C-alpha positions in Angstrom: 154.1 90.4 137.2 152.1 89.1 140.2 149.2 86.6 140.2 146.6 87.5 142.9 143.7 85.4 144.0 140.6 86.8 145.9 137.6 85.4 147.6 134.3 87.2 146.7 130.8 87.2 148.2 127.9 88.6 146.2 124.2 88.9 145.8 123.5 88.0 142.2 120.2 89.9 141.8 120.3 92.7 139.3 123.1 91.1 137.2 122.9 89.2 134.0 125.1 86.6 135.6 128.8 86.3 136.2 130.2 86.5 132.6 130.5 89.7 130.6 127.7 89.8 128.1 126.5 92.5 125.7 123.0 92.5 126.9 123.3 93.5 130.5 125.5 94.3 133.6 127.6 91.4 134.7 129.3 90.7 138.0 132.6 90.1 136.2 132.4 93.6 134.7 131.7 95.3 138.0 134.5 93.5 139.8 137.0 94.1 137.0 136.2 97.8 137.0 136.8 98.1 140.7 140.0 96.1 140.7 141.3 98.1 137.7 140.9 101.4 139.6 142.9 100.0 142.5 145.6 98.6 140.2 145.6 101.7 138.0 145.6 99.4 135.0 143.1 97.1 133.2 142.4 93.9 135.1 140.9 90.7 133.6 139.7 88.2 136.1 139.1 84.4 135.9 136.7 82.7 138.3 136.3 79.2 139.7 132.8 78.8 138.5 130.5 81.0 136.5 127.1 81.6 138.1 123.7 82.3 136.4 121.6 85.4 136.6 120.2 85.7 140.1 122.6 83.2 141.7 124.6 84.3 144.7 128.0 83.4 146.1 129.2 82.9 149.7 132.8 82.5 148.5 133.6 82.7 144.8 137.3 82.6 144.0 139.1 84.5 141.2 142.6 85.2 140.1 144.2 87.9 138.0 147.6 89.0 136.8 148.9 92.5 137.5 152.1 94.6 137.6 150.6 96.7 140.4 152.3 96.3 143.8 149.6 96.4 146.5 149.3 94.8 149.9 146.7 92.1 150.4 144.9 94.5 152.7 145.0 97.3 150.1 143.5 95.0 147.5 140.5 94.2 149.7 139.9 97.6 151.2 140.5 99.5 148.0 138.3 97.3 145.9 135.5 97.3 148.4 135.6 101.1 148.5 134.7 101.1 144.8 132.1 98.4 145.4 130.4 100.1 148.4 127.2 100.9 146.4 126.9 97.2 145.4 126.2 93.9 147.2 129.6 92.6 146.2 132.5 92.3 148.6 136.1 91.0 148.5 136.7 88.8 151.4 140.4 88.3 151.1 143.3 88.6 148.7 146.6 86.8 148.5 149.5 86.4 146.0 149.6 82.9 144.5 152.0 81.0 142.3 152.0 81.8 138.6 150.6 78.3 137.8 147.6 78.8 140.1 144.2 79.0 138.2 141.0 79.7 140.0 139.1 77.2 137.9 141.6 74.5 136.9 143.3 74.3 140.3 140.1 73.6 142.1 139.3 70.0 143.1 135.6 70.5 143.9 132.8 73.1 144.1 129.8 73.1 146.4 126.4 74.7 146.2 123.7 75.4 148.7 120.0 75.8 147.8 117.5 77.3 150.2 113.7 76.7 150.1 111.3 78.7 152.3 108.1 76.6 153.0 106.1 79.2 154.9 102.6 79.9 153.7 103.3 83.6 153.5 105.8 84.8 151.0 109.0 86.3 152.4 109.7 90.0 152.3 113.3 90.7 153.2 114.6 87.4 151.8 112.4 87.2 148.7 115.5 87.2 146.4 117.6 85.0 148.6 115.4 81.9 148.9 112.9 79.9 146.8 109.5 80.4 148.2 107.6 77.1 148.0 104.5 77.2 150.3 103.8 73.5 150.2 104.8 70.8 152.6 107.8 68.8 151.4 108.7 65.3 152.3 112.4 66.0 153.1 113.1 62.3 153.9 112.2 61.2 150.4 114.0 64.1 148.9 117.2 63.1 150.7 116.7 59.5 149.7 116.5 60.6 146.0 119.6 62.8 146.4 121.7 59.8 147.5 121.4 58.3 144.0 123.5 61.2 142.8 126.5 60.4 144.9 129.3 58.9 142.9 130.3 59.1 139.2 127.4 59.5 136.9 126.3 60.7 133.5 124.2 63.8 134.3 123.1 64.5 130.7 119.4 64.5 131.8 120.3 67.5 134.0 122.3 69.3 131.3 121.0 72.5 129.6 121.3 73.3 125.9 124.4 75.3 125.3 126.4 73.6 128.0 130.1 73.8 127.0 131.4 71.0 129.3 133.4 68.4 127.4 131.8 65.5 129.3 128.4 65.1 131.1 130.0 62.7 133.6 130.6 64.3 137.0 131.5 62.9 140.4 129.3 64.0 143.3 131.0 63.5 146.6 128.2 64.7 148.8 124.5 65.6 148.5 122.2 66.2 151.5 118.7 67.5 151.9 117.7 68.6 155.4 115.1 70.7 157.2 116.3 73.6 159.3 113.9 75.9 161.1 111.4 76.9 158.4 113.8 76.1 155.5 114.7 73.1 153.5 118.4 73.1 152.6 120.1 71.2 149.8 123.9 70.9 149.8 125.8 69.4 146.9 129.5 69.0 146.3 131.1 67.7 143.1 134.3 67.9 141.1 132.5 70.3 138.7 129.0 70.9 137.4 127.1 71.1 134.1 125.3 74.2 133.0 122.0 74.5 135.1 122.7 71.0 136.6 121.9 72.0 140.2 118.7 73.8 139.3 117.4 70.9 137.2 118.2 68.5 140.1 116.3 70.8 142.6 113.2 70.8 140.4 113.1 67.0 140.3 113.7 66.8 144.1 110.8 69.2 144.6 108.5 67.0 142.5 109.6 64.0 144.6 109.2 66.0 147.8 105.6 66.8 146.9 105.0 63.1 146.3 104.3 63.8 142.6 107.1 61.5 141.5 108.7 58.4 143.0 112.1 58.5 144.6 113.3 56.0 142.0 112.9 58.6 139.2 116.3 60.1 140.1 118.0 56.7 139.7 116.2 56.2 136.3 117.4 59.6 135.1 121.0 58.8 136.0 120.9 55.2 134.6 119.3 56.2 131.3 120.2 59.9 130.8 118.7 60.0 127.2 115.4 58.6 128.3 112.1 60.1 127.4 111.5 62.0 130.6 108.7 60.9 133.0 108.8 64.4 134.3 108.7 67.8 132.5 112.3 69.1 132.7 112.2 72.5 134.4 114.6 74.8 136.1 114.2 75.7 139.8 114.4 79.5 140.2 117.9 80.9 140.8 117.2 83.0 143.9 117.7 80.2 146.4 121.0 79.1 144.9 124.4 79.9 146.3 127.9 79.0 145.1 129.0 78.0 148.6 132.7 77.2 148.3 135.6 76.0 146.2 138.0 73.3 147.3 141.8 73.7 146.8 144.8 72.2 148.4 145.1 72.3 152.2 146.3 75.6 153.5 145.1 77.6 150.4 142.6 79.8 152.3 143.8 82.5 154.7 142.7 81.5 158.2 139.1 82.5 159.0 138.6 83.9 155.5 135.7 82.0 154.0 132.4 83.9 153.9 129.6 83.6 156.4 126.1 82.8 155.1 123.2 84.8 156.5 121.3 81.7 157.5 123.8 78.9 158.1 126.7 80.8 159.4 130.2 79.4 158.8 131.4 76.0 157.7 131.3 74.6 161.2 127.7 75.6 161.7 126.6 74.4 158.3 128.2 71.0 159.0 126.2 70.7 162.2 122.9 71.5 160.3 123.7 69.0 157.6 124.3 66.4 160.3 121.0 67.1 162.0 122.5 68.8 165.1 
């Protein structure tokens, strides 16, 4: 029995979300179906982080166990053949140790959120960005974001139905920058609560429109059970991307992480986040 891990990029529009559910088509189901055809046996996959309906991925990571003997190239090419009518693609595949787990072996996850501030709504990218045709104060948004860095109780940004054992998460990086006509938010943490990023983005938008003070973020983290001074609301999913998953050094095949249509690869994203 082999354990295989794969990187996957996808457009989340048109799916009920990652997880198999009885009320719609899931990404998990489509990917399992394609892999099962290549393996000639039923495949069950496990992912690093489940994404909501309409959320995209630059590089989701999965693993599965199989008795099938296939080369890493065959896993990728064969599966993508069965996925050719979808906006889902395997980026790479590799055999991993039997104790590797896509979720539990990960040390961090990162998300990218894109906001288009043009006055005219986007056409080709309407499902890939949040259209917000109002001027945003990016400086104050970034100031508010810095309160999230470190270990905090994010209960205020937790959705009903969240199955996480603890609301305490450690955010190692959170940046809000302006790039061309877009506002980008990047956040990395050890793990995330259900809907956490989308609740955070909504609060940052309110701060960016000068409807709420920068300090509201600090108040929400210091007193997570407070009576909210802001109506708790989810930002739309279309601008949200699961950007990457951190594992031990050397885990990823060289040059294998996905490229994003706007920010490019990791090197280019780092330049944008650093204002270069």
